[in-house]
C-alpha positions as CSV (number, residue, x, y, z in Angstrom):
1,M,216.8,-20.0,-17.9
2,S,215.6,-22.3,-15.0
3,K,216.8,-26.3,-15.2
4,L,214.4,-29.2,-14.1
5,S,216.0,-32.7,-13.3
6,L,214.0,-35.6,-14.0
7,V,216.1,-37.9,-11.5
8,G,215.1,-41.6,-10.4
9,A,214.7,-42.5,-6.7
10,G,215.4,-46.2,-7.3
11,P,213.1,-48.6,-6.1
12,G,212.8,-48.1,-2.3
13,D,216.0,-48.8,-0.8
14,P,217.7,-45.3,-0.4
15,D,221.2,-46.8,-0.6
16,L,220.3,-47.8,-4.2
17,I,220.3,-44.2,-6.0
18,T,222.7,-43.2,-8.8
19,V,225.8,-40.8,-7.0
20,K,224.6,-38.5,-9.7
21,A,221.2,-38.3,-8.3
22,I,222.6,-37.6,-4.8
23,K,224.5,-34.8,-6.6
24,C,221.8,-33.4,-8.4
25,L,219.8,-33.4,-5.1
26,Q,222.6,-31.2,-3.4
27,Q,222.4,-29.0,-5.9
28,A,218.5,-28.2,-6.1
29,D,216.3,-25.2,-5.0
30,V,213.1,-27.2,-5.1
31,I,212.2,-30.9,-4.6
32,L,209.1,-31.9,-6.4
33,Y,208.8,-35.9,-4.7
34,D,206.6,-38.8,-5.7
35,A,205.0,-41.3,-3.2
36,L,207.3,-43.9,-4.5
37,A,210.7,-41.9,-3.8
38,N,212.1,-43.1,-0.1
39,E,211.8,-39.4,2.0
40,V,215.2,-40.4,3.3
41,L,216.7,-38.8,0.6
42,L,215.7,-35.3,0.9
43,N,218.2,-35.5,3.6
44,Y,220.5,-35.4,0.7
45,A,218.9,-31.8,-0.4
46,E,220.3,-29.7,2.2
47,K,220.2,-26.5,0.1
48,A,216.4,-26.9,-1.0
49,R,214.2,-24.1,-0.2
50,L,210.6,-26.2,-1.4
51,K,210.3,-29.6,-1.0
52,Q,207.1,-30.4,-1.7
53,F,205.4,-34.2,-1.7
54,V,202.7,-34.4,-5.4
55,G,201.5,-37.9,-5.1
56,K,201.8,-39.9,-7.8
57,R,200.9,-43.4,-7.2
58,Y,197.7,-46.1,-7.7
59,G,195.5,-45.0,-4.8
60,C,197.3,-41.9,-4.2
61,H,197.5,-38.6,-5.9
62,E,198.0,-35.5,-4.3
63,L,198.3,-33.4,-7.3
64,S,196.8,-34.4,-10.9
65,Q,199.7,-34.7,-13.6
66,S,198.6,-31.2,-15.2
67,E,198.8,-29.3,-12.2
68,I,202.1,-31.0,-11.5
69,N,202.6,-29.5,-14.8
70,D,201.7,-26.0,-14.0
71,L,203.6,-26.7,-10.6
72,I,207.0,-26.9,-12.3
73,I,206.4,-24.1,-14.3
74,E,205.6,-21.9,-11.3
75,C,208.5,-23.1,-9.5
76,A,210.4,-22.4,-12.8
77,G,209.4,-18.2,-12.6
78,H,211.2,-18.3,-8.6
79,Y,213.9,-21.0,-8.9
80,D,216.8,-21.8,-11.0
81,H,217.1,-25.8,-10.4
82,I,213.7,-28.0,-10.1
83,V,214.4,-31.4,-9.1
84,R,210.9,-34.1,-10.3
85,L,212.6,-37.2,-7.7
86,K,210.6,-39.9,-9.3
87,G,210.7,-43.7,-8.2
88,G,212.2,-45.8,-10.3
89,D,213.3,-44.4,-13.7
90,P,211.6,-41.9,-14.7
91,F,211.4,-43.1,-18.2
92,V,209.4,-46.5,-17.1
93,F,205.7,-45.5,-16.5
94,G,206.8,-42.1,-14.7
95,R,204.8,-40.4,-17.3
96,A,208.2,-37.7,-17.5
97,G,207.6,-37.1,-21.6
98,E,204.4,-35.0,-20.6
99,E,206.9,-32.8,-17.7
100,I,209.5,-32.5,-20.3
101,D,206.8,-31.3,-23.2
102,A,205.6,-28.9,-19.9
103,A,209.1,-28.1,-19.4
104,T,210.6,-27.2,-22.4
105,G,207.5,-25.3,-23.6
106,A,208.1,-23.1,-21.3
107,G,211.5,-22.5,-22.1
108,M,212.7,-24.5,-19.3
109,E,216.2,-26.5,-19.8
110,V,215.8,-30.3,-19.3
111,E,218.5,-33.4,-18.1
112,V,217.6,-37.0,-17.3
113,I,219.3,-38.8,-14.4
114,P,218.0,-42.7,-14.6
115,G,217.1,-44.6,-11.8
116,I,217.2,-48.5,-11.3
117,S,213.6,-49.1,-11.9
118,S,211.6,-51.9,-9.7
119,A,210.9,-54.4,-12.8
120,L,214.5,-55.2,-12.3
121,A,215.7,-54.2,-9.1
122,V,212.7,-56.2,-6.8
123,P,212.7,-59.6,-8.7
124,A,216.5,-59.4,-8.0
125,S,216.4,-58.6,-4.5
126,Q,214.4,-61.7,-4.0
127,M,216.9,-64.2,-5.6
128,I,214.2,-64.0,-8.8
129,P,216.4,-63.0,-12.2
130,V,214.6,-62.0,-15.2
131,T,216.3,-63.9,-17.4
132,C,218.3,-67.0,-17.0
133,R,220.2,-69.2,-19.7
134,G,217.6,-72.5,-20.8
135,I,214.8,-70.9,-19.2
136,N,213.6,-67.8,-20.8
137,E,215.0,-65.4,-24.0
138,S,213.4,-61.8,-23.1
139,F,211.5,-60.5,-20.3
140,W,208.4,-57.8,-20.9
141,V,208.0,-54.9,-18.7
142,V,203.9,-54.3,-18.7
143,T,201.8,-51.7,-17.1
144,G,198.7,-53.7,-15.5
145,T,196.3,-50.6,-16.1
146,T,195.7,-48.1,-19.2
147,T,194.8,-45.2,-18.6
148,S,191.3,-45.7,-19.4
149,G,191.4,-48.1,-16.5
150,A,191.1,-51.3,-18.8
151,V,193.7,-54.1,-18.5
152,S,196.9,-53.7,-21.0
153,N,196.3,-55.4,-24.5
154,D,199.6,-56.5,-24.0
155,L,198.8,-58.7,-21.5
156,Y,197.4,-60.6,-23.9
157,L,200.1,-61.1,-26.3
158,A,202.2,-61.8,-22.9
159,A,200.3,-64.8,-22.0
160,Q,201.4,-66.2,-24.9
161,S,205.5,-65.5,-24.8
162,T,207.7,-68.1,-23.7
163,A,209.4,-64.0,-21.5
164,T,209.2,-64.1,-18.1
165,I,206.2,-60.8,-17.4
166,V,207.2,-58.5,-14.9
167,I,203.6,-56.6,-14.2
168,L,203.7,-53.0,-12.4
169,M,200.8,-50.9,-10.8
170,A,198.9,-53.9,-11.7
171,M,197.4,-55.7,-7.9
172,S,193.8,-54.5,-8.7
173,K,193.8,-56.3,-11.7
174,L,195.7,-59.2,-10.4
175,E,192.9,-61.8,-10.6
176,T,191.5,-60.6,-14.3
177,I,195.6,-61.0,-15.2
178,T,195.5,-64.7,-13.7
179,E,192.6,-65.4,-15.6
180,I,194.2,-64.2,-18.8
181,F,197.5,-66.2,-18.3
182,T,195.1,-69.4,-17.9
183,Q,193.4,-68.9,-20.9
184,Y,196.2,-69.1,-22.7
185,G,197.4,-72.1,-21.1
186,K,199.4,-70.4,-18.2
187,G,198.0,-71.6,-15.0
188,E,200.8,-74.2,-13.9
189,T,203.3,-71.3,-14.8
190,A,205.6,-70.1,-11.3
191,A,204.1,-66.7,-10.2
192,A,205.2,-63.9,-7.4
193,V,204.1,-60.9,-5.6
194,I,206.5,-58.9,-3.8
195,Q,205.3,-55.7,-1.7
196,N,207.6,-53.0,-1.0
197,G,210.7,-54.4,-2.7
198,T,214.4,-53.6,-1.3
199,T,213.3,-52.4,1.9
200,P,213.2,-53.6,5.1
201,V,208.8,-53.9,5.2
202,A,209.3,-56.1,1.8
203,K,206.7,-59.1,1.6
204,M,206.1,-62.0,-0.9
205,V,204.0,-64.7,-1.3
206,T,205.0,-67.5,-4.4
207,G,202.8,-69.8,-6.2
208,K,201.2,-70.5,-9.6
209,V,199.1,-68.3,-11.6
210,K,195.8,-70.8,-11.3
211,D,196.5,-69.6,-7.2
212,I,199.0,-66.2,-7.3
213,F,195.8,-63.9,-6.7
214,Y,194.4,-66.0,-3.6
215,R,197.5,-66.4,-2.0
216,A,198.8,-62.5,-2.6
217,Q,194.5,-61.9,-0.9
218,Y,195.6,-64.4,1.9
219,A,198.9,-62.8,2.7
220,Q,196.7,-59.2,2.5
221,L,199.8,-57.3,-0.3
222,S,198.5,-54.3,-1.9
223,N,200.4,-51.5,-3.8
224,P,203.2,-50.7,-4.3
225,A,204.4,-54.5,-5.8
226,V,205.3,-56.5,-8.6
227,I,203.9,-59.0,-9.9
228,I,206.4,-62.0,-11.8
229,I,205.0,-64.5,-14.0
230,G,207.1,-66.9,-15.3
231,E,209.5,-70.2,-14.1
232,V,212.4,-68.3,-13.3
233,V,210.3,-67.7,-9.6
234,N,211.5,-70.9,-9.3
235,L,215.2,-70.4,-9.3
236,R,214.5,-68.3,-5.6
237,A,213.9,-72.1,-4.1
238,K,216.4,-73.6,-5.6
239,H,219.1,-70.7,-4.6
240,L,217.7,-70.6,-1.0
241,E,218.4,-74.5,-0.7
242,R,221.8,-73.8,-1.9
243,D,222.5,-71.4,0.4
244,I,221.4,-73.9,3.2
245,T,223.2,-76.7,2.3
246,E,226.2,-74.8,2.0
247,L,225.7,-73.3,5.9
248,V,225.0,-76.7,6.5
249,G,228.3,-78.2,5.6
250,N,230.3,-74.9,7.1
251,G,228.4,-76.3,10.5
252,V,226.6,-72.7,10.6
253,L,223.3,-75.0,11.2
């Protein structure tokens, strides 16, 4: 029986991968990896006889999902251990369920190795917590675009909450999203857009809901990016101000 491992590659920084994931890559015969998985991680897969890019990112589709499912089953006829290396966590908008259904339907064994989601790690990498006592009591992780291409209806509910809202795969809908939040009185709420978070080429803009689209457009930010809406965004400036004050006090600056 061939085995399929759904492995989370983390948010972009190749060091943000779990030890269990590394061990799995070292044992794999085949690696089918996504666009958001850092290719440096393929260096762990010295045993692998096949390493194939399969795409799967907004605007980057090397193979369709059904073609990936078929490829998994095809590989199972020739190899013992197939790894699907997915950016972030396989179960956070990773369509892992469809691949599990295809694999189990073909009689394959399946395991899931969770990864660090960009929804949490990318804001944290810029000193933005998704929760903070006294500011918010929850956070929502929402996709910006549904399978039909429309804006998710959950965003209308999110805009009415006091939660921090983290939105993935949404840069093409950013203007519409800001209009929704403004409609519910959130125009003055703090917001941030972080592109290529956790990597050396990360870029970020901050502002308010009412102007974050124009700021991101001026900075030429694009996918892959994470959008954060909530007053926790303001904490970044406070952390940085405190760090500078400490450096001045210690005579460093």
